[in-house]
C-alpha positions as CSV (number, residue, x, y, z in Angstrom):
1,M,18.0,8.9,3.7
2,S,15.0,7.0,2.2
3,V,11.8,6.7,4.1
4,R,9.4,3.9,3.7
5,E,6.3,4.0,6.0
6,L,2.6,3.7,5.9
7,V,0.7,6.8,7.2
8,V,-2.8,5.7,8.2
9,L,-5.4,8.5,7.7
10,G,-8.6,6.5,8.3
11,T,-9.7,3.0,9.3
12,A,-13.5,2.9,9.3
13,S,-15.6,0.8,7.0
14,Q,-18.8,2.1,5.4
15,V,-19.4,5.0,7.9
16,P,-16.9,7.1,10.0
17,T,-17.2,6.9,13.8
18,R,-16.2,9.2,16.6
19,H,-12.7,7.6,16.6
20,R,-12.3,6.4,13.0
21,N,-12.4,8.4,9.8
22,H,-13.3,6.9,6.4
23,N,-10.4,5.1,4.7
24,G,-7.2,6.8,3.6
25,Y,-3.6,5.6,3.5
26,L,-0.4,7.2,2.3
27,L,2.6,5.0,1.5
28,R,5.9,6.9,1.6
29,W,8.3,5.1,-0.6
30,D,11.7,6.9,-0.7
31,G,10.8,10.3,-2.3
32,E,7.4,9.3,-3.6
33,G,3.9,9.2,-2.0
34,I,1.1,6.8,-3.0
35,L,-2.3,7.6,-1.7
36,F,-4.7,4.7,-1.4
37,D,-8.5,4.9,-1.2
38,P,-9.1,8.4,0.0
39,G,-12.5,8.4,1.7
40,D,-14.5,11.3,2.9
41,G,-12.5,13.6,5.2
42,T,-9.1,12.5,3.8
43,Q,-8.0,16.1,3.2
44,R,-8.5,17.0,6.9
45,Q,-6.8,13.8,8.0
46,M,-3.8,14.7,5.8
47,A,-3.5,18.0,7.6
48,R,-3.6,16.3,11.0
49,A,-1.0,13.7,9.9
50,G,1.4,16.3,8.4
51,V,0.8,15.0,4.9
52,A,0.9,17.7,2.2
53,A,-0.7,17.6,-1.3
54,Y,2.7,17.8,-2.8
55,D,3.6,14.5,-1.1
56,I,1.2,12.7,-3.5
57,N,2.6,11.3,-6.7
58,R,0.0,8.5,-7.3
59,I,-3.5,7.8,-6.2
60,C,-4.7,4.2,-6.2
61,V,-8.4,3.5,-5.8
62,T,-9.5,-0.1,-5.2
63,H,-13.2,0.4,-6.0
64,F,-15.9,3.0,-6.0
65,H,-17.8,2.6,-2.8
66,G,-18.0,5.9,-0.9
67,D,-15.8,5.0,2.0
68,H,-12.9,4.4,-0.4
69,S,-13.4,7.3,-2.9
70,L,-15.5,10.2,-1.7
71,G,-12.4,12.1,-0.6
72,L,-11.1,12.2,-4.2
73,A,-12.9,15.5,-5.0
74,G,-11.2,17.4,-2.1
75,V,-7.8,15.8,-2.6
76,I,-7.7,16.5,-6.3
77,Q,-8.8,20.1,-5.8
78,R,-6.2,20.5,-3.1
79,I,-3.5,19.2,-5.4
80,N,-4.5,21.9,-7.9
81,L,-5.0,24.7,-5.2
82,D,-1.4,24.0,-3.9
83,R,-0.1,23.9,-7.5
84,V,1.8,20.6,-6.9
85,P,4.9,20.8,-9.1
86,H,4.7,17.3,-10.5
87,E,2.3,15.2,-12.4
88,V,0.0,12.9,-10.4
89,T,-1.2,9.6,-11.8
90,A,-4.5,8.1,-10.7
91,H,-5.2,4.3,-11.0
92,Y,-8.8,3.0,-10.5
93,P,-11.1,0.3,-11.9
94,A,-11.9,1.1,-15.5
95,S,-15.6,0.3,-14.9
96,G,-15.7,3.2,-12.4
97,H,-14.5,5.8,-14.9
98,V,-17.7,7.7,-14.7
99,F,-17.5,7.9,-10.9
100,F,-13.9,9.1,-11.1
101,R,-14.8,11.9,-13.6
102,R,-17.7,13.0,-11.4
103,L,-15.5,13.2,-8.4
104,R,-12.7,14.9,-10.3
105,Y,-15.0,17.6,-11.5
106,A,-17.5,17.7,-8.6
107,T,-17.4,21.5,-8.4
108,A,-15.8,24.4,-10.2
109,Y,-12.1,25.0,-9.7
110,R,-9.0,26.0,-11.6
111,E,-6.9,23.1,-12.9
112,T,-3.2,23.8,-12.5
113,V,-1.8,20.3,-12.2
114,G,-1.6,17.5,-14.8
115,I,-3.5,14.4,-13.4
116,T,-3.0,11.4,-15.6
117,E,-5.9,8.9,-15.5
118,A,-4.7,5.3,-15.8
119,P,-7.7,3.1,-15.4
120,V,-7.2,-0.6,-14.5
121,D,-9.0,-3.2,-16.5
122,A,-7.0,-6.4,-15.9
123,D,-4.4,-8.0,-13.7
124,G,-0.9,-6.9,-14.5
125,V,1.9,-4.2,-14.3
126,L,0.6,-0.6,-14.1
127,A,4.0,1.2,-13.8
128,R,7.7,0.7,-13.5
129,T,10.0,3.2,-11.9
130,G,13.6,2.9,-10.7
131,S,12.4,2.2,-7.2
132,Y,9.4,-0.2,-7.7
133,T,7.0,-2.0,-9.9
134,L,3.3,-1.4,-9.3
135,Q,0.9,-4.2,-10.1
136,A,-2.9,-4.8,-9.7
137,H,-4.9,-8.0,-9.1
138,K,-8.6,-8.3,-9.2
139,L,-10.5,-9.0,-6.0
140,S,-14.0,-10.3,-5.2
141,H,-16.5,-7.7,-4.2
142,P,-20.0,-6.7,-5.3
143,V,-18.5,-4.0,-7.4
144,E,-15.3,-4.3,-9.5
145,S,-12.3,-4.0,-7.1
146,Y,-8.5,-4.3,-7.5
147,G,-5.7,-4.6,-5.0
148,Y,-2.3,-3.2,-5.5
149,R,1.2,-4.5,-5.0
150,I,4.6,-2.7,-4.9
151,T,7.8,-4.6,-5.5
152,E,11.3,-3.2,-5.2
153,P,13.8,-4.6,-7.7
154,D,16.2,-7.1,-6.2
155,G,19.7,-5.8,-5.6
156,R,23.1,-6.7,-4.2
157,R,24.5,-6.2,-0.7
158,M,28.3,-5.5,-0.5
159,L,30.1,-7.7,2.1
160,P,32.9,-5.8,3.8
161,E,34.9,-9.0,4.7
162,R,34.9,-10.2,1.1
163,L,35.8,-6.7,-0.2
164,A,38.8,-6.7,2.2
165,A,39.8,-10.2,1.2
166,H,40.0,-9.1,-2.4
167,G,41.7,-5.8,-1.7
168,V,38.8,-3.7,-2.9
169,K,38.3,-0.4,-1.1
170,G,37.5,3.3,-1.4
171,P,36.4,4.4,-4.9
172,D,37.0,1.0,-6.3
173,V,33.9,-0.3,-4.5
174,G,31.7,2.1,-6.5
175,R,33.5,1.1,-9.7
176,L,32.9,-2.6,-9.1
177,Q,29.2,-1.9,-8.3
178,R,28.9,0.0,-11.5
179,D,30.9,-2.2,-13.9
180,G,30.3,-5.6,-12.3
181,E,34.0,-6.5,-12.5
182,L,37.3,-4.9,-11.4
183,R,40.8,-6.4,-11.9
184,G,39.4,-9.9,-12.1
185,V,37.1,-9.5,-9.1
186,T,33.4,-9.9,-9.9
187,L,30.4,-8.4,-8.1
188,A,29.3,-11.9,-7.1
189,D,32.7,-12.5,-5.4
190,V,32.1,-9.7,-2.9
191,S,28.3,-9.4,-2.5
192,E,25.1,-11.3,-2.0
193,E,21.6,-10.9,-3.4
194,R,19.4,-8.4,-1.5
195,R,15.7,-9.2,-1.9
196,G,13.6,-6.2,-2.8
197,Q,10.9,-5.1,-0.4
198,R,7.3,-5.9,-1.1
199,F,4.1,-4.1,-0.1
200,A,0.5,-5.0,-0.8
201,F,-2.8,-3.2,-0.3
202,V,-6.0,-5.4,-0.1
203,M,-9.3,-3.8,0.6
204,D,-12.9,-5.0,0.2
205,T,-12.9,-8.6,-1.0
206,R,-13.8,-12.1,-0.2
207,L,-11.1,-14.7,-0.2
208,C,-10.0,-15.2,-3.8
209,D,-6.8,-15.9,-5.9
210,G,-6.1,-12.1,-6.1
211,V,-5.7,-11.9,-2.3
212,Y,-3.1,-14.5,-2.2
213,A,-1.2,-13.2,-5.3
214,L,-1.0,-9.8,-3.7
215,A,0.0,-11.0,-0.3
216,D,2.7,-13.5,-1.4
217,G,6.0,-12.9,0.4
218,C,5.1,-9.3,1.4
219,D,7.2,-7.4,3.9
220,M,4.0,-5.5,4.7
221,L,0.4,-6.4,4.0
222,V,-2.4,-3.9,4.6
223,I,-5.6,-5.8,4.5
224,E,-9.2,-5.3,5.4
225,S,-10.7,-7.2,8.3
226,T,-14.1,-5.8,8.4
227,F,-15.7,-8.5,10.5
228,L,-14.8,-10.8,13.3
229,D,-14.9,-14.5,12.7
230,E,-18.3,-15.1,14.4
231,D,-19.8,-12.9,11.6
232,G,-18.2,-14.9,8.8
233,Q,-21.4,-15.3,6.9
234,L,-22.0,-11.5,6.9
235,A,-18.5,-11.1,5.6
236,A,-19.1,-13.6,2.7
237,D,-22.5,-12.1,1.9
238,H,-21.1,-8.5,1.6
239,G,-17.7,-9.3,0.0
240,H,-15.4,-8.9,3.0
241,L,-12.8,-10.7,5.1
242,T,-12.8,-11.6,8.8
243,A,-9.8,-11.0,11.1
244,G,-9.1,-14.8,11.2
245,Q,-9.1,-15.0,7.4
246,A,-6.7,-12.1,7.1
247,G,-4.4,-13.7,9.7
248,A,-4.5,-17.0,7.8
249,V,-3.7,-15.3,4.5
250,A,-0.7,-13.6,6.1
251,K,0.5,-16.9,7.6
252,E,0.2,-18.8,4.3
253,A,1.8,-16.0,2.3
254,G,4.8,-15.5,4.6
255,V,4.0,-11.9,5.4
256,R,6.4,-10.2,7.8
257,H,4.2,-7.3,9.0
258,L,0.4,-7.6,8.9
259,V,-1.7,-4.4,9.2
260,L,-5.4,-5.0,9.9
261,T,-7.9,-2.2,9.1
262,H,-11.3,-1.3,7.7
263,F,-13.3,-2.2,10.8
264,S,-17.0,-2.4,11.1
265,Q,-18.6,0.0,13.5
266,R,-20.4,-2.8,15.3
267,Y,-17.2,-3.8,17.3
268,G,-15.9,-1.9,20.3
269,D,-12.7,-3.8,21.1
270,P,-10.0,-3.5,18.5
271,A,-7.8,-6.0,20.4
272,E,-10.2,-8.8,19.4
273,F,-9.1,-8.4,15.7
274,E,-5.5,-9.2,16.7
275,R,-6.5,-12.1,18.9
276,Q,-8.4,-13.7,16.0
277,A,-5.6,-13.1,13.5
278,R,-3.2,-14.7,16.0
279,A,-5.5,-17.6,16.6
280,A,-5.4,-18.3,12.8
281,G,-1.7,-18.9,13.2
282,Y,-0.1,-15.7,12.2
283,D,3.0,-15.0,14.4
284,G,4.8,-12.1,12.6
285,E,4.6,-8.4,13.4
286,L,1.0,-7.2,13.6
287,T,-0.6,-3.8,13.8
288,V,-4.3,-3.1,14.4
289,A,-4.5,0.2,12.6
290,A,-5.7,3.3,14.2
291,D,-6.2,6.7,12.6
292,L,-3.1,8.9,12.2
293,V,-0.5,6.2,13.2
294,R,2.7,5.7,11.2
295,V,3.9,2.2,10.5
296,P,7.4,1.8,9.1
297,L,8.1,-1.0,6.7
298,P,10.2,-3.8,8.3
299,K,13.9,-3.6,7.7
300,R,15.1,-5.8,4.8
301,S,15.5,-9.5,5.7
302,G,18.8,-11.1,4.7
């Protein structure tokens, strides 16, 4: 059975607090794991969350500020220590190549695993697998930053009542799915389109075209909401979003499940982030992320 869920490893911005670790997020997508923005302490948070090094197939870094990347050194060394049996691909802004190499080789260790570096230097498709397409879009932050989007290919949903009406049953269902036609019955006669799931990861940024391109029609949007709305000028000055802005983006983009994260240490009441996102008009599922929670992707719609 396939599993699609977000494992939240850390939710703090800039500095960790007593209750929030630096950033870190693992997306389980069927049999693959994609680790986003491993900040300092990610390796320990992985242990607490039951995430192993061999769960990681890709690493996606949005930008090279410490709270989004200082955990790379430990995670990469752990991948090698545990002799992960598959290749791991790392995506990161090309302008930060020197930082990635410093973190990859921060100390001496024995390399046992192939880690493919795939720097990002423009919007576009980074990878295609049988399960998803991975894309990047540039964001607006004081250093070069990219957000990531995962899109499942559209498919077909078989309709039992139509199959019965056309007398298609048993092994013939599989044959029809494979060949597209069986004894004059087409796949379109007995099925309907099933929209692929969409997931987006948007970290440090002001509002920009990239934010909306990433969020468009997502089943789950993980997005920074560093500041509350009353500190909107601070957010703009430092290249961040407010909770209200995140909620407005999710509303406009038709997001089904909004996950707010990357909270400034200045705020003590997490519920206020949800209140402000709701006040901006978002009425879908909403999670104010906390460390070590698991958030399942919504079931497919339609």
